[in-house]
N, C-alpha and C positions, 0 to 999 in steps of 0.2 A: 368236363370241368370248364367253367367259364374263365375268361381272362382275369377277371377280378379275383376269383378264387385262387388262381395260380399265383398272382401277385401277393395275396395275403399269405399263402403258404411260404413263399420265398422270404417275406418279411419276418414272419414268426419263427421260421427255422433259423434265420440268421440271428435273431434275438436270443433264442435258446442257446445256440452255439457260443456266441460271443459273451453272453452273460455268464455262462458256466465257466468259460475259460478265465474271465476276469475274476470270478469268485474263487476258483481253485488255484490260481497262480501263486497265491501267497504261501501255500503250504511248505514248499521245499526250503525257502531261504528267509522269509520274513521273521520267524521267531528268533533266529540267530542275530539278525540285524537289530531287532528291537531290544534284545538283551544287551547288546553293546551300547545302545543309546540310553540305558538305565531302566528299562521296563522289566519287572519281575515276571515269573511264570504266570502268576495270578492275573496280573495286568494284561499280559499277552492273551490269556484266555478270555478276558473281558472284552478286549478289542475285537476278537473273533465273535464272541457271543452277542455283542451289542448289535451287530448286523442283523441277526435273526430277530431280536426283540423289536427293533425298529420296523422290520418287515411285518411283524405281527400287527403292530399298531396302524401302520399306514396302508396295509392291504385292506383293513376294515374301513378306514376313512375314505380312501380313494375308491374303493368298491361301492360305497354308499353314494358318493357324489360323482360317479363316472358320467352321468348325463349332463350335470351342470358344468363339469370341467371339459368334457368332450373326450371320447375314447381315442380319437386320433391324436389330439394334443397331448393327452396323457402318455400315449405310446411313444410319440416322437420326443416329447420333453423328458420323459423318463430315461430314454437311451442317451440323449444329449447330456443330461446330468450325470449319468453313470460313466460315460466316456470321459467327461471332464474330471470327475473325481478320481478315476483310475490314473490319469496323468498326474494329478496333484499328489496322489499317494506315492508316486515314484519320486517326487521332489522332497518328500519329508525327511530324507537323510540329511538335508541341508539345515533342518531346524535344530536349535540348540538342544543338547542332551537334557534328559530329566523331565520335569513336569510339563514344559512347553511342548516337547516332542510328543509326549503321551497324550496331552490334550488335543493336539492337532490330529493325531491318529484317530481319536474318538470322533472329532468333528467331521473329518473327511469320510470316515467309514459310515457315520450316521447319514450324511447327505447322500452318499452312494446308495445306501439301503433304501432311502426314499425314492430315488430314481429307479432302482431295480423293482421295487414293489409296484410303482406306477406302470412300468413297462410290462411286467408280467400280468398284473391284474387286467390291464386293457387288452393285452394280447389274447388272453383266454376268452374275454368277452367278444372281441372282434372275430376270433376263430370260430367260436360257437355260432355267432350271428351269420357268418359266411357259409358254414357247413352244418346246418341244423339237423340234417338226417345222418351225418357221418361223424359225429363228435368224437367217439372213441377211436375210430380208425385214424382220423387226422391227428389226434393227440398222441396216439401210439406211434405214428410215423415220425412225429416231431421229437419224440423221446430218443430217437436215433441221434439227433443233433445234440440233445442234452447230454447223453452218454459220451459222445465224442468230445464235447467240451470239457467234461469232468475228467476224462482220461488224458486228453492232450494238454490240459492246463499245467499240471505239475511238471511233466518232463520239458515242455516248451519253456516254462518259466525258469526251470533249473538250467537249461542250456544257455538261454539268453543272459542269465545272471552270471554264469561262469565265464562267458565270453566277453560281456560288456559291462558287468557291474549291476548295481541295484536299480538304477533309474531306468535303463533301457527296456526291460520287460513291460513295465507299466506304461511308459510313453508310447511304445509300439502298439500295444493292444488298445490303449485309450484313443490313439489317433485312428486306428482302424474302425473303432466304434463310431467316432465322430464323423469319419468319412462316409459311413453308411447312413447317417441321419437324412441326407437328401433322398436316398433310396426309400426310406420309410415315409417321407413326406409325399413321395410320388405313388407308392404302392398301397399304403394303408387307406382304405375307404373311409368316408365320413358317414357316420350313422347318427341320426337324430331320434330322440324319444322323449317322452314325458316322465318326470320323476314319479315314483310310487310311494305310498305312505308306509309300506312295510319296511321293517328294519332287520338288522342281522339277528336280533333276538327273536323276532317272529319266525325267521328261517331256522334258527338253531333249535328252537323248542319243539319243532316237529320231531317226534321220536326217531323216525328212520334216519333223518339227517344228523341228529345227535350221535347216533351209533356210527354213521359214516365218518363223522369227525373223529371219533375215537379210533376208527380203523386207520385214518390218515395220520393221526398223531402217533399211533403205535408204529406205523410203517416208517415214517420219516425219522422218528427217534431211534428205531432199530438200525436204519442205514447209517446214520451219523454216529451211533454208538461205536462203530468200528473205527472212526477217525483217530481218537486218542488211544485206543486200546489194542487194535489188531497188530500194528507193526511191532509194538513192544513185546507182545506175546510171541509172535513168530520169530523175532530175533533172539529172544531169551530161550524159547523152548526148542527151536530147531536150528539156531545159529545161522539164519539166512542172511544174505547180503541185502543191502537196501534196494538194489535193482531187482532182486528176486521178489522182495516184498511188493514192489510196484507191479510186478506181473500178477501177483495174487489179487491185487486190487482190480486188475484188468479182467480177472476171471469172473467178477460179478457184473462189470459194466458191459462186456461183450454179449453174454446171453440176454441181459436186460434189453439192450438195443435191438437185438435180432427178434426177440419174442414180442416186444411191445406192439409193433404194427400188426403182427399176425393176430394177437389177442384182441387188439382194438377192432380189427375187421370182424372177428368172431362176435364181439360184444354188440356191434352195430347190426350185423346180419341176423343174429339170433338174440334179441334183447333178454329173453328169458334166462339165458346162460349167465348174465351179468352177476346175479346174486350168488350163483354157485361158484363163479370165479373168485368173488370176494371171500366167500367162506373158505374154500379150499386153499386159496392163496394165503390167507391169514394163518390157517392151521399149518400149512407147509412151511411158511416162514418161521413159525414158532418151533417146529421140529428141527429145522436147519440150525437155529441158534442153540438149541439144546445139545446138538451133536457137534457144534463147532469146536468145543473144548476138548473132548465132549464133557458133559456134566459128570462130576466124579462119582455120583451114586450109580452110574451105569457100569463102573469098573471096566471101561474100555480105554485102552492105551491111546494116547494122542498120536496122530499120524498126519503128516503133511498131505498125504493123498486123501484122507478122509476130510480134512479141512478144505482142500481145493474142490472136492466134489460138492461139499455143502455150499461153497461159495457160488459154484455154477448153478446149482438148483435154486439158491437164494436169488440169483439174478432173474430167474424165470418166475419165481413165486412173487417177487415184489412187483413185477409188471402185471402179473395175474391179479394181484390185489389192487394196485393203484389205478390202472387204466380205466376200469369200469366205474370208479367212484364218482367222478365228475358228472357223467351222464345220468347216473342214478340219483344224485342230489338234485340235478336239474329237473328230472322227471317228477321227483317227489314234490318239488316246489310248485310245479305246474298243477299237479293233482290237488294241491292244497290252496288253489285259487290265487296263486301269484300270477300276475299278468305276463304274457309272453312278450319280451322286449328287452332292450338294452339295460334298463334299470335292474331287472331281475338277474340278467346275466352278470351285471356288475356285482350284485350282492353275492351270488354264488361264487364268482371268481375271487372276490375279496375274502370270503370265508374259507375257500379252498386254500388260497395262498397263506392266510393267517395261521390256519391250523398246521399246515406243512412247516411253516417257519418256526412255530412254537415247538414242534417236534425236533427240528434241527438244533434248537437251543437246549432242549431237555436231554436229547440223546447223548451228546458228548459230555455234558455236565454230569448227568447221572452215571454214565458209563465210566468216566474217569474216577468218580467217587467209589463206585462198586468195585472197579478193578483194583483200586488201592486197598480197599478194606477186605475184599473176598477173593481176589485174583480173577483172572479172565474166565476160567471154566465156570465158576458159579455166577459171575456177572452176566455172561452170555446166556446161561440157563434161565436166569431171572428175566432177562429181556425176551427170551423165547416164551417163557410162561405167560408174560403179559399178552403177547400176540395170540397164544393159544386160547386164553380166556376171552379175548375180544372176538376171535373167530368163532368160538362156541356161542357167545352171546348173539352174534349175527345170525348163526344157524337157528337158534331158538326163536329169534325175532321173525325170521322169514317163514319158519314153520307155523308160528302163530298167525302171521299175516295171511298166509295161504289158507289156513283153516277158517279165518274170519271171512275172507273173500268167498270161499265156498258156501259158508252159511248164509252170507248175504245174497249170493246168487240163487240158492234154493228158496230163500224167503221171497225174493222178487218173482221167481217163477210161480210159486204158490199164490202170490197176490194176483198175478196176471191171470191165472186159471180161475180164481174166484170171481174176478171181474167179468170173465167171459160166460159164467154160468147164468142162465135166465132167472129173473126174479120170480116168475110164476111157473109152476110145472106145466109141461106140455100136455095139452088135452088130447085125449084119444079120439 
């Protein structure tokens, strides 16, 4: 591994870790603070949700114009913006109660999302450019830091909030992010390229990539479905404490972080396994959600042990599904005559980030609605059913693709044999 690759790994790992901590820190205490400032439950949900929607939009915009803006500038500028907004969010408790406070929450959260989408879109592109032969391995390894950020964010935020109040958690983390900006300026390489004419629509309308987007949408919505529903179900059904519920969340993050680099290495070492990982990962994810409740039509009694086991398996199945998707989309783009370069990497990174962010908006929104109308058991079963259908669709697609490739290979072989036959019969 070269010095440049090591520096890129350090930079992207720190971005994954710090971004996820800043993203997840709000959970334990912000809803209560916002309620005291005059925000309703619906408004609080919209403050959380606007982050994902802005990510969808700006992942596409910044992915398209990554060459014009510059991958390094987008990376560094995005983290600078995100760190500054994190500090500003910690000062919002000084804003007047009511509409002004709510408006400021939306503004700061929106700008933070723009910075986050820029940093993540450029980091995917830079990482792929630096490790063209080991994309899945490196992305899987970096998911360790993503998982750590998501796991450590809520407890760290809760501890700092209890000890020092509302402002300190945001100011501390925001300052840490800003202090790392000079590191990014030094470690992130500068890549130049020429813009391409292809757009996101040209990328998305490739059938295989469209299905991959559905896989990512299903996966991200399934994971974030648990945010507004799981704790309520566990506390109501099993009378668990809040700290024990936190440990259940850890049950999905730990196996995900451990399995991601291993499955990434397998996806790079044996590229033919990627499609099977996506298929079986999607199907396994669907099965896990069906048995989380479990679904009432199975007539199986709810058990905390069954729930915990499903969460552990779910951590493995989500990494099995998600890690191979990015290299599969990239390979499909190259096969469909997209130029190899930063412009295509920007399109793929932007599409990947946009679809994932859309899922993180749909998941808790749909999950909260289904949980309210049908209760957790049926809501989780519906979420699992979606994953099963998409997994089956991917299986059918890959079977059809394999059959078509075999027919094309046989046709090409027959054509080659015909060309080698002499035009005139051999004379005796």
